KEKOLVO-746159 format. One record per atom (N, C-alpha, C): residue in one letter; residue number from 1; y, z, x. Coordinates in Angstrom, 2 decimals. Layout:
% residues N
(a, NUM, (Y, Z, X));
...
END
This chain:
% residues 181
(x, 1, (-1.18, 0.00, 0.84));
(x, 1, (0.00, 0.00, 0.00));
(x, 1, (1.24, 0.00, 0.89));
(x, 2, (2.27, -0.65, 0.44));
(x, 2, (3.54, -0.70, 1.18));
(x, 2, (4.12, 0.69, 1.32));
(x, 3, (4.94, 0.89, 2.37));
(x, 3, (5.58, 2.19, 2.59));
(x, 3, (6.52, 2.54, 1.45));
(x, 4, (7.22, 1.55, 0.92));
(x, 4, (8.13, 1.81, -0.18));
(x, 4, (8.07, 0.68, -1.21));
(x, 5, (6.98, 0.62, -1.97));
(x, 5, (6.86, -0.45, -2.96));
(x, 5, (7.90, -0.31, -4.07));
(x, 6, (8.24, -1.42, -4.66));
(x, 6, (9.20, -1.39, -5.76));
(x, 6, (8.58, -0.75, -6.99));
(x, 7, (9.40, -0.03, -7.76));
(x, 7, (8.88, 0.57, -8.99));
(x, 7, (8.36, -0.50, -9.94));
(x, 8, (7.28, -0.19, -10.63));
(x, 8, (6.75, -1.10, -11.64));
(x, 8, (7.56, -1.03, -12.93));
(x, 9, (8.17, 0.12, -13.17));
(x, 9, (9.07, 0.31, -14.32));
(x, 9, (10.34, 0.92, -13.75));
(x, 10, (11.45, 0.26, -13.98));
(x, 10, (12.69, 0.77, -13.42));
(x, 10, (13.18, 1.98, -14.21));
(x, 11, (13.86, 2.89, -13.53));
(x, 11, (14.43, 4.05, -14.23));
(x, 11, (15.37, 3.58, -15.34));
(x, 12, (15.31, 4.25, -16.46));
(x, 12, (16.18, 3.90, -17.58));
(x, 12, (17.56, 4.50, -17.45));
(x, 13, (18.47, 3.92, -18.18));
(x, 13, (19.81, 4.45, -18.32));
(x, 13, (20.07, 4.65, -19.80));
(x, 14, (21.29, 4.84, -20.19));
(x, 14, (21.59, 5.22, -21.58));
(x, 14, (20.91, 4.30, -22.59));
(x, 15, (20.99, 3.00, -22.38));
(x, 15, (20.43, 2.05, -23.34));
(x, 15, (18.93, 2.16, -23.49));
(x, 16, (18.22, 2.44, -22.41));
(x, 16, (16.76, 2.56, -22.47));
(x, 16, (16.30, 3.97, -22.85));
(x, 17, (17.10, 4.95, -22.50));
(x, 17, (16.72, 6.35, -22.75));
(x, 17, (17.13, 6.83, -24.13));
(x, 18, (18.22, 6.32, -24.64));
(x, 18, (18.76, 6.85, -25.88));
(x, 18, (19.56, 8.10, -25.59));
(x, 19, (20.37, 8.54, -26.54));
(x, 19, (21.29, 9.65, -26.26));
(x, 19, (20.60, 10.97, -25.93));
(x, 20, (19.52, 11.30, -26.62));
(x, 20, (18.85, 12.59, -26.37));
(x, 20, (18.20, 12.60, -24.99));
(x, 21, (17.39, 11.60, -24.71));
(x, 21, (16.71, 11.57, -23.41));
(x, 21, (17.69, 11.35, -22.26));
(x, 22, (18.80, 10.69, -22.52));
(x, 22, (19.81, 10.52, -21.48));
(x, 22, (20.38, 11.89, -21.09));
(x, 23, (20.70, 12.72, -22.09));
(x, 23, (21.22, 14.06, -21.81));
(x, 23, (20.17, 14.90, -21.10));
(x, 24, (18.92, 14.84, -21.59));
(x, 24, (17.83, 15.59, -20.95));
(x, 24, (17.69, 15.17, -19.49));
(x, 25, (17.71, 13.87, -19.24));
(x, 25, (17.61, 13.35, -17.86));
(x, 25, (18.75, 13.89, -17.00));
(x, 26, (19.98, 13.88, -17.52));
(x, 26, (21.13, 14.37, -16.76));
(x, 26, (20.96, 15.85, -16.40));
(x, 27, (20.56, 16.65, -17.37));
(x, 27, (20.40, 18.09, -17.15));
(x, 27, (19.27, 18.35, -16.15));
(x, 28, (18.13, 17.68, -16.33));
(x, 28, (16.99, 17.90, -15.44));
(x, 28, (17.27, 17.39, -14.02));
(x, 29, (18.02, 16.32, -13.91));
(x, 29, (18.39, 15.83, -12.58));
(x, 29, (19.24, 16.85, -11.85));
(x, 30, (20.23, 17.40, -12.53));
(x, 30, (21.09, 18.41, -11.90));
(x, 30, (20.27, 19.64, -11.51));
(x, 31, (19.38, 20.06, -12.40));
(x, 31, (18.53, 21.23, -12.11));
(x, 31, (17.64, 20.98, -10.90));
(x, 32, (17.23, 19.72, -10.72));
(x, 32, (16.37, 19.36, -9.58));
(x, 32, (17.17, 19.16, -8.30));
(x, 33, (18.50, 19.15, -8.39));
(x, 33, (19.33, 18.99, -7.21));
(x, 33, (19.53, 17.55, -6.78));
(x, 34, (19.43, 16.62, -7.74));
(x, 34, (19.60, 15.22, -7.42));
(x, 34, (20.43, 14.54, -8.52));
(x, 35, (21.04, 13.43, -8.19));
(x, 35, (21.81, 12.70, -9.21));
(x, 35, (20.90, 11.96, -10.18));
(x, 36, (19.74, 11.55, -9.71));
(x, 36, (18.80, 10.80, -10.55));
(x, 36, (17.39, 11.25, -10.25));
(x, 37, (16.84, 12.11, -11.09));
(x, 37, (15.42, 12.46, -10.99));
(x, 37, (14.66, 11.28, -11.59));
(x, 38, (14.17, 10.40, -10.72));
(x, 38, (13.55, 9.15, -11.15));
(x, 38, (12.37, 9.36, -12.10));
(x, 39, (11.65, 10.45, -11.94));
(x, 39, (10.54, 10.73, -12.85));
(x, 39, (11.05, 10.80, -14.28));
(x, 40, (12.12, 11.54, -14.48));
(x, 40, (12.64, 11.75, -15.83));
(x, 40, (13.35, 10.52, -16.38));
(x, 41, (14.04, 9.77, -15.51));
(x, 41, (14.71, 8.57, -15.99));
(x, 41, (13.71, 7.44, -16.26));
(x, 42, (12.51, 7.56, -15.70));
(x, 42, (11.46, 6.58, -16.00));
(x, 42, (10.68, 7.01, -17.23));
(x, 43, (10.16, 8.21, -17.23));
(x, 43, (9.37, 8.67, -18.37));
(x, 43, (10.22, 8.81, -19.63));
(x, 44, (11.52, 9.04, -19.45));
(x, 44, (12.43, 9.15, -20.59));
(x, 44, (12.48, 7.90, -21.44));
(x, 45, (12.03, 6.79, -20.91));
(x, 45, (12.01, 5.53, -21.65));
(x, 45, (11.03, 5.56, -22.81));
(x, 46, (10.18, 6.60, -22.89));
(x, 46, (9.16, 6.68, -23.93));
(x, 46, (9.61, 7.42, -25.18));
(x, 47, (10.89, 7.76, -25.28));
(x, 47, (11.40, 8.41, -26.48));
(x, 47, (10.84, 9.81, -26.69));
(x, 48, (10.33, 10.04, -27.89));
(x, 48, (9.82, 11.37, -28.25));
(x, 48, (8.60, 11.78, -27.44));
(x, 49, (7.84, 10.83, -26.94));
(x, 49, (6.69, 11.16, -26.10));
(x, 49, (7.16, 11.92, -24.86));
(x, 50, (8.28, 11.51, -24.29));
(x, 50, (8.85, 12.20, -23.13));
(x, 50, (9.15, 13.66, -23.46));
(x, 51, (9.79, 13.89, -24.59));
(x, 51, (10.14, 15.26, -24.96));
(x, 51, (8.89, 16.09, -25.26));
(x, 52, (7.87, 15.48, -25.86));
(x, 52, (6.62, 16.19, -26.10));
(x, 52, (5.93, 16.55, -24.80));
(x, 53, (5.94, 15.62, -23.85));
(x, 53, (5.35, 15.88, -22.54));
(x, 53, (6.12, 17.00, -21.83));
(x, 54, (7.44, 16.98, -21.91));
(x, 54, (8.24, 18.04, -21.29));
(x, 54, (7.90, 19.41, -21.88));
(x, 55, (7.71, 19.46, -23.18));
(x, 55, (7.36, 20.71, -23.84));
(x, 55, (6.02, 21.24, -23.32));
(x, 56, (5.01, 20.36, -23.32));
(x, 56, (3.69, 20.75, -22.83));
(x, 56, (3.76, 21.18, -21.36));
(x, 57, (4.39, 20.36, -20.54));
(x, 57, (4.49, 20.64, -19.12));
(x, 57, (5.22, 21.96, -18.86));
(x, 58, (6.30, 22.17, -19.61));
(x, 58, (7.08, 23.39, -19.44));
(x, 58, (6.33, 24.64, -19.86));
(x, 59, (5.39, 24.51, -20.80));
(x, 59, (4.56, 25.66, -21.19));
(x, 59, (3.62, 26.07, -20.07));
(x, 60, (3.25, 25.10, -19.22));
(x, 60, (2.38, 25.39, -18.08));
(x, 60, (3.18, 25.90, -16.89));
(x, 61, (4.32, 25.26, -16.64));
(x, 61, (5.15, 25.62, -15.49));
(x, 61, (6.57, 25.16, -15.78));
(x, 62, (7.51, 26.05, -15.89));
(x, 62, (7.51, 27.44, -15.43));
(x, 62, (7.08, 28.46, -16.47));
(x, 63, (6.72, 28.04, -17.68));
(x, 63, (6.46, 28.99, -18.76));
(x, 63, (5.07, 29.55, -18.86));
(x, 64, (4.22, 29.31, -17.88));
(x, 64, (2.83, 29.75, -17.95));
(x, 64, (2.63, 31.20, -17.53));
(x, 65, (1.41, 31.66, -17.69));
(x, 65, (1.05, 33.03, -17.32));
(x, 65, (0.75, 33.17, -15.83));
(x, 66, (0.38, 32.07, -15.20));
(x, 66, (0.07, 32.11, -13.78));
(x, 66, (1.35, 32.45, -13.01));
(x, 67, (1.30, 33.40, -12.08));
(x, 67, (2.51, 33.71, -11.30));
(x, 67, (3.07, 32.43, -10.68));
(x, 68, (4.38, 32.33, -10.67));
(x, 68, (5.05, 31.09, -10.27));
(x, 68, (4.65, 30.62, -8.88));
(x, 69, (4.55, 31.51, -7.91));
(x, 69, (4.16, 31.10, -6.56));
(x, 69, (2.75, 30.51, -6.56));
(x, 70, (1.86, 31.06, -7.36));
(x, 70, (0.50, 30.52, -7.44));
(x, 70, (0.48, 29.17, -8.14));
(x, 71, (1.30, 29.01, -9.17));
(x, 71, (1.40, 27.70, -9.82));
(x, 71, (1.89, 26.67, -8.82));
(x, 72, (2.85, 27.03, -7.98));
(x, 72, (3.36, 26.10, -6.99));
(x, 72, (2.29, 25.76, -5.94));
(x, 73, (1.46, 26.73, -5.57));
(x, 73, (0.35, 26.41, -4.65));
(x, 73, (-0.59, 25.38, -5.27));
(x, 74, (-0.91, 25.57, -6.55));
(x, 74, (-1.76, 24.62, -7.26));
(x, 74, (-1.15, 23.22, -7.21));
(x, 75, (0.12, 23.13, -7.58));
(x, 75, (0.78, 21.83, -7.67));
(x, 75, (0.90, 21.18, -6.29));
(x, 76, (1.23, 21.96, -5.28));
(x, 76, (1.32, 21.42, -3.92));
(x, 76, (-0.03, 20.92, -3.43));
(x, 77, (-1.10, 21.62, -3.78));
(x, 77, (-2.43, 21.16, -3.35));
(x, 77, (-2.82, 19.88, -4.08));
(x, 78, (-2.51, 19.80, -5.37));
(x, 78, (-2.76, 18.56, -6.11));
(x, 78, (-1.99, 17.41, -5.46));
(x, 79, (-0.72, 17.63, -5.17));
(x, 79, (0.11, 16.59, -4.55));
(x, 79, (-0.48, 16.17, -3.21));
(x, 80, (-0.97, 17.12, -2.44));
(x, 80, (-1.59, 16.81, -1.14));
(x, 80, (-2.84, 15.95, -1.33));
(x, 81, (-3.71, 16.38, -2.23));
(x, 81, (-4.96, 15.65, -2.45));
(x, 81, (-4.73, 14.25, -3.01));
(x, 82, (-3.71, 14.12, -3.86));
(x, 82, (-3.40, 12.83, -4.49));
(x, 82, (-2.41, 12.00, -3.68));
(x, 83, (-1.98, 12.54, -2.52));
(x, 83, (-1.02, 11.85, -1.65));
(x, 83, (0.22, 11.41, -2.44));
(x, 84, (0.74, 12.35, -3.22));
(x, 84, (1.90, 12.08, -4.07));
(x, 84, (3.13, 12.76, -3.47));
(x, 85, (3.86, 11.99, -2.66));
(x, 85, (5.04, 12.55, -1.99));
(x, 85, (6.13, 12.98, -2.96));
(x, 86, (6.28, 12.26, -4.06));
(x, 86, (7.30, 12.64, -5.04));
(x, 86, (7.04, 14.06, -5.53));
(x, 87, (5.81, 14.33, -5.95));
(x, 87, (5.46, 15.66, -6.44));
(x, 87, (5.62, 16.70, -5.33));
(x, 88, (5.18, 16.36, -4.13));
(x, 88, (5.29, 17.29, -3.00));
(x, 88, (6.75, 17.61, -2.67));
(x, 89, (7.61, 16.59, -2.67));
(x, 89, (9.03, 16.81, -2.38));
(x, 89, (9.62, 17.89, -3.28));
(x, 90, (9.41, 17.73, -4.57));
(x, 90, (10.00, 18.67, -5.54));
(x, 90, (9.36, 20.05, -5.45));
(x, 91, (8.06, 20.09, -5.27));
(x, 91, (7.39, 21.38, -5.34));
(x, 91, (7.41, 22.15, -4.02));
(x, 92, (7.74, 21.51, -2.94));
(x, 92, (8.05, 22.29, -1.72));
(x, 92, (9.32, 23.10, -1.96));
(x, 93, (10.31, 22.44, -2.54));
(x, 93, (11.58, 23.12, -2.86));
(x, 93, (11.35, 24.24, -3.88));
(x, 94, (10.61, 23.92, -4.94));
(x, 94, (10.34, 24.91, -5.98));
(x, 94, (9.45, 26.04, -5.45));
(x, 95, (8.53, 25.70, -4.58));
(x, 95, (7.67, 26.72, -3.98));
(x, 95, (8.46, 27.73, -3.16));
(x, 96, (9.43, 27.23, -2.40));
(x, 96, (10.30, 28.14, -1.63));
(x, 96, (11.06, 29.06, -2.57));
(x, 97, (11.60, 28.49, -3.66));
(x, 97, (12.33, 29.31, -4.63));
(x, 97, (11.42, 30.33, -5.30));
(x, 98, (10.13, 30.01, -5.42));
(x, 98, (9.17, 30.92, -6.06));
(x, 98, (8.65, 31.98, -5.10));
(x, 99, (9.07, 31.90, -3.82));
(x, 99, (8.68, 32.92, -2.87));
(x, 99, (7.62, 32.52, -1.86));
(x, 100, (7.18, 31.28, -1.87));
(x, 100, (6.22, 30.84, -0.85));
(x, 100, (6.95, 30.70, 0.48));
(x, 101, (6.30, 31.10, 1.54));
(x, 101, (6.88, 30.95, 2.87));
(x, 101, (6.68, 29.51, 3.35));
(x, 102, (7.44, 29.14, 4.35));
(x, 102, (7.28, 27.81, 4.96));
(x, 102, (5.87, 27.66, 5.51));
(x, 103, (5.32, 28.73, 6.06));
(x, 103, (3.95, 28.70, 6.60));
(x, 103, (2.94, 28.43, 5.49));
(x, 104, (3.10, 29.10, 4.36));
(x, 104, (2.18, 28.88, 3.24));
(x, 104, (2.28, 27.45, 2.72));
(x, 105, (3.50, 26.95, 2.60));
(x, 105, (3.69, 25.59, 2.11));
(x, 105, (3.03, 24.59, 3.06));
(x, 106, (3.18, 24.77, 4.35));
(x, 106, (2.55, 23.88, 5.32));
(x, 106, (1.03, 24.05, 5.33));
(x, 107, (0.55, 25.26, 5.13));
(x, 107, (-0.88, 25.55, 5.15));
(x, 107, (-1.62, 24.86, 4.01));
(x, 108, (-0.92, 24.53, 2.94));
(x, 108, (-1.55, 23.85, 1.79));
(x, 108, (-2.29, 22.60, 2.26));
(x, 109, (-1.72, 21.88, 3.22));
(x, 109, (-2.34, 20.65, 3.71));
(x, 109, (-3.70, 20.91, 4.34));
(x, 110, (-3.89, 22.08, 4.93));
(x, 110, (-5.16, 22.42, 5.58));
(x, 110, (-6.24, 22.80, 4.58));
(x, 111, (-5.85, 23.14, 3.36));
(x, 111, (-6.82, 23.42, 2.32));
(x, 111, (-7.22, 24.87, 2.19));
(x, 112, (-8.15, 25.12, 1.28));
(x, 112, (-8.51, 26.50, 0.94));
(x, 112, (-9.25, 27.26, 2.03));
(x, 113, (-9.83, 26.57, 3.00));
(x, 113, (-10.57, 27.26, 4.05));
(x, 113, (-9.71, 27.62, 5.25));
(x, 114, (-8.42, 27.29, 5.20));
(x, 114, (-7.52, 27.62, 6.31));
(x, 114, (-7.36, 29.14, 6.42));
(x, 115, (-7.14, 29.59, 7.63));
(x, 115, (-6.88, 31.01, 7.87));
(x, 115, (-5.57, 31.42, 7.21));
(x, 116, (-5.53, 32.63, 6.66));
(x, 116, (-4.29, 33.19, 6.16));
(x, 116, (-4.19, 33.32, 4.64));
(x, 117, (-5.06, 32.65, 3.90));
(x, 117, (-5.00, 32.79, 2.44));
(x, 117, (-5.61, 34.12, 2.03));
(x, 118, (-5.09, 34.68, 0.96));
(x, 118, (-5.72, 35.85, 0.35));
(x, 118, (-6.99, 35.36, -0.37));
(x, 119, (-7.92, 36.26, -0.68));
(x, 119, (-9.10, 35.83, -1.45));
(x, 119, (-8.72, 35.16, -2.79));
(x, 120, (-7.69, 35.67, -3.43));
(x, 120, (-7.23, 35.10, -4.70));
(x, 120, (-6.70, 33.68, -4.50));
(x, 121, (-5.85, 33.48, -3.49));
(x, 121, (-5.32, 32.14, -3.21));
(x, 121, (-6.43, 31.18, -2.82));
(x, 122, (-7.35, 31.65, -2.00));
(x, 122, (-8.47, 30.81, -1.55));
(x, 122, (-9.31, 30.35, -2.74));
(x, 123, (-9.63, 31.27, -3.64));
(x, 123, (-10.43, 30.93, -4.82));
(x, 123, (-9.69, 29.92, -5.70));
(x, 124, (-8.40, 30.13, -5.87));
(x, 124, (-7.57, 29.22, -6.68));
(x, 124, (-7.56, 27.82, -6.06));
(x, 125, (-7.35, 27.74, -4.77));
(x, 125, (-7.28, 26.45, -4.09));
(x, 125, (-8.63, 25.74, -4.06));
(x, 126, (-9.72, 26.49, -3.99));
(x, 126, (-11.05, 25.86, -4.08));
(x, 126, (-11.24, 25.18, -5.43));
(x, 127, (-10.77, 25.83, -6.49));
(x, 127, (-10.87, 25.22, -7.83));
(x, 127, (-10.04, 23.94, -7.89));
(x, 128, (-8.84, 23.97, -7.32));
(x, 128, (-8.01, 22.76, -7.29));
(x, 128, (-8.77, 21.64, -6.59));
(x, 129, (-9.29, 21.92, -5.40));
(x, 129, (-9.99, 20.88, -4.64));
(x, 129, (-11.16, 20.30, -5.42));
(x, 130, (-11.96, 21.17, -6.00));
(x, 130, (-13.12, 20.68, -6.73));
(x, 130, (-12.73, 19.87, -7.96));
(x, 131, (-11.79, 20.37, -8.73));
(x, 131, (-11.43, 19.67, -9.96));
(x, 131, (-10.80, 18.31, -9.66));
(x, 132, (-9.95, 18.24, -8.66));
(x, 132, (-9.31, 16.96, -8.33));
(x, 132, (-10.32, 15.98, -7.73));
(x, 133, (-11.21, 16.46, -6.88));
(x, 133, (-12.10, 15.54, -6.18));
(x, 133, (-13.38, 15.22, -6.94));
(x, 134, (-13.86, 16.14, -7.78));
(x, 134, (-15.13, 15.88, -8.49));
(x, 134, (-14.98, 15.83, -10.00));
(x, 135, (-13.80, 16.21, -10.51));
(x, 135, (-13.52, 16.29, -11.95));
(x, 135, (-14.30, 17.41, -12.63));
(x, 136, (-14.76, 18.38, -11.83));
(x, 136, (-15.48, 19.53, -12.36));
(x, 136, (-15.37, 20.67, -11.35));
(x, 137, (-15.84, 21.85, -11.75));
(x, 137, (-15.83, 23.02, -10.88));
(x, 137, (-17.23, 23.62, -10.91));
(x, 138, (-17.82, 23.86, -9.75));
(x, 138, (-19.18, 24.42, -9.74));
(x, 138, (-19.15, 25.91, -10.09));
(x, 139, (-20.32, 26.45, -10.37));
(x, 139, (-20.41, 27.84, -10.83));
(x, 139, (-19.93, 28.84, -9.79));
(x, 140, (-20.18, 28.57, -8.52));
(x, 140, (-19.75, 29.51, -7.47));
(x, 140, (-18.23, 29.57, -7.39));
(x, 141, (-17.57, 28.43, -7.41));
(x, 141, (-16.10, 28.41, -7.36));
(x, 141, (-15.51, 29.04, -8.62));
(x, 142, (-16.13, 28.79, -9.77));
(x, 142, (-15.65, 29.37, -11.02));
(x, 142, (-15.78, 30.90, -10.98));
(x, 143, (-16.93, 31.39, -10.51));
(x, 143, (-17.14, 32.84, -10.44));
(x, 143, (-16.12, 33.48, -9.50));
(x, 144, (-15.82, 32.81, -8.39));
(x, 144, (-14.85, 33.36, -7.43));
(x, 144, (-13.46, 33.46, -8.04));
(x, 145, (-13.02, 32.42, -8.73));
(x, 145, (-11.68, 32.46, -9.32));
(x, 145, (-11.63, 33.40, -10.52));
(x, 146, (-12.73, 33.51, -11.24));
(x, 146, (-12.79, 34.39, -12.42));
(x, 146, (-12.70, 35.87, -12.05));
(x, 147, (-12.93, 36.20, -10.79));
(x, 147, (-12.74, 37.58, -10.33));
(x, 147, (-11.27, 37.98, -10.35));
(x, 148, (-10.38, 37.01, -10.38));
(x, 148, (-8.95, 37.27, -10.23));
(x, 148, (-8.12, 37.00, -11.48));
(x, 149, (-8.68, 36.29, -12.46));
(x, 149, (-7.89, 35.88, -13.63));
(x, 149, (-8.67, 36.11, -14.91));
(x, 150, (-7.94, 36.39, -15.99));
(x, 150, (-8.59, 36.50, -17.30));
(x, 150, (-8.88, 35.10, -17.86));
(x, 151, (-9.61, 35.04, -18.96));
(x, 151, (-10.05, 33.75, -19.50));
(x, 151, (-8.89, 32.86, -19.92));
(x, 152, (-7.88, 33.42, -20.53));
(x, 152, (-6.73, 32.61, -20.94));
(x, 152, (-6.05, 31.96, -19.74));
(x, 153, (-5.90, 32.74, -18.67));
(x, 153, (-5.27, 32.20, -17.47));
(x, 153, (-6.18, 31.17, -16.80));
(x, 154, (-7.48, 31.36, -16.84));
(x, 154, (-8.41, 30.37, -16.29));
(x, 154, (-8.27, 29.02, -17.01));
(x, 155, (-8.14, 29.07, -18.32));
(x, 155, (-7.93, 27.83, -19.08));
(x, 155, (-6.62, 27.18, -18.64));
(x, 156, (-5.59, 28.00, -18.51));
(x, 156, (-4.28, 27.49, -18.09));
(x, 156, (-4.34, 26.86, -16.70));
(x, 157, (-5.10, 27.46, -15.79));
(x, 157, (-5.25, 26.90, -14.44));
(x, 157, (-5.84, 25.49, -14.51));
(x, 158, (-6.89, 25.33, -15.32));
(x, 158, (-7.51, 24.01, -15.47));
(x, 158, (-6.51, 23.01, -16.06));
(x, 159, (-5.77, 23.43, -17.08));
(x, 159, (-4.77, 22.55, -17.67));
(x, 159, (-3.66, 22.21, -16.67));
(x, 160, (-3.22, 23.19, -15.89));
(x, 160, (-2.17, 22.96, -14.89));
(x, 160, (-2.62, 21.94, -13.84));
(x, 161, (-3.84, 22.12, -13.34));
(x, 161, (-4.37, 21.19, -12.34));
(x, 161, (-4.40, 19.78, -12.92));
(x, 162, (-4.95, 19.66, -14.11));
(x, 162, (-5.07, 18.34, -14.73));
(x, 162, (-3.71, 17.74, -15.08));
(x, 163, (-2.77, 18.56, -15.50));
(x, 163, (-1.42, 18.07, -15.80));
(x, 163, (-0.80, 17.43, -14.56));
(x, 164, (-0.86, 18.12, -13.43));
(x, 164, (-0.22, 17.61, -12.22));
(x, 164, (-1.04, 16.53, -11.54));
(x, 165, (-2.35, 16.52, -11.73));
(x, 165, (-3.17, 15.42, -11.23));
(x, 165, (-2.85, 14.15, -12.02));
(x, 166, (-2.74, 14.29, -13.35));
(x, 166, (-2.35, 13.15, -14.18));
(x, 166, (-0.94, 12.68, -13.89));
(x, 167, (-0.05, 13.61, -13.64));
(x, 167, (1.33, 13.25, -13.31));
(x, 167, (1.37, 12.51, -11.97));
(x, 168, (0.61, 12.98, -10.98));
(x, 168, (0.55, 12.29, -9.69));
(x, 168, (0.03, 10.86, -9.88));
(x, 169, (-0.95, 10.70, -10.73));
(x, 169, (-1.49, 9.37, -11.01));
(x, 169, (-0.44, 8.49, -11.68));
(x, 170, (0.32, 9.06, -12.61));
(x, 170, (1.39, 8.32, -13.28));
(x, 170, (2.47, 7.91, -12.29));
(x, 171, (2.89, 8.83, -11.46));
(x, 171, (3.93, 8.55, -10.45));
(x, 171, (3.46, 7.44, -9.51));
(x, 172, (2.23, 7.54, -9.05));
(x, 172, (1.68, 6.55, -8.12));
(x, 172, (1.55, 5.18, -8.78));
(x, 173, (1.00, 5.16, -9.99));
(x, 173, (0.77, 3.89, -10.68));
(x, 173, (2.07, 3.19, -11.03));
(x, 174, (3.06, 3.96, -11.51));
(x, 174, (4.36, 3.37, -11.86));
(x, 174, (5.23, 3.14, -10.63));
(x, 175, (4.78, 3.68, -9.49));
(x, 175, (5.53, 3.57, -8.22));
(x, 175, (6.94, 4.13, -8.35));
(x, 176, (7.01, 5.31, -8.93));
(x, 176, (8.30, 5.96, -9.11));
(x, 176, (8.86, 6.33, -7.74));
(x, 177, (10.10, 5.92, -7.51));
(x, 177, (10.75, 6.16, -6.22));
(x, 177, (11.02, 7.64, -6.00));
(x, 178, (10.92, 8.06, -4.74));
(x, 178, (11.24, 9.44, -4.38));
(x, 178, (12.74, 9.67, -4.59));
(x, 179, (13.07, 10.88, -4.96));
(x, 179, (14.47, 11.24, -5.20));
(x, 179, (15.17, 11.56, -3.89));
(x, 180, (16.49, 11.42, -3.91));
(x, 180, (17.30, 11.84, -2.77));
(x, 180, (17.99, 13.14, -3.13));
(x, 181, (18.02, 14.05, -2.17));
(x, 181, (18.62, 15.37, -2.40));
(x, 181, (19.83, 15.54, -1.53));
END
């Protein structure tokens, strides 16, 4: 693949987004620290589907039960496995804001077996790796993560992984350009 392929769908503006999604895009871009969050100006072209997706996504992160730093570890690992620089760019920044150290953020690339993870982080990252690479989680990895989370949070973890894996696939397929900060 080219280093910087052209987007398959160009980011929308007022005419393509409509007034509601245009305002949402403006607000989310500012919150992300960029003039144009290309993800939102592209997905915003889908009208109400965009707002429904935002609602679902927001219930997982930042509105989920999983502690924010752990949610960011999940998302960063998904981005690493899916080679999604757009997702990684944003979630490195968000991870720092959530309290992850620079060392932890860099360690994500080494995976769950790297030195320095807590047993809880290691179990969580093993589930991410298995779900993204095999589309399932074996009983040993499930038992390890279940030692640290209740059933509702376990369901949320699976949904969070799949949400960001699907988002990485969408970003890659549509060739959404990385944002400038």
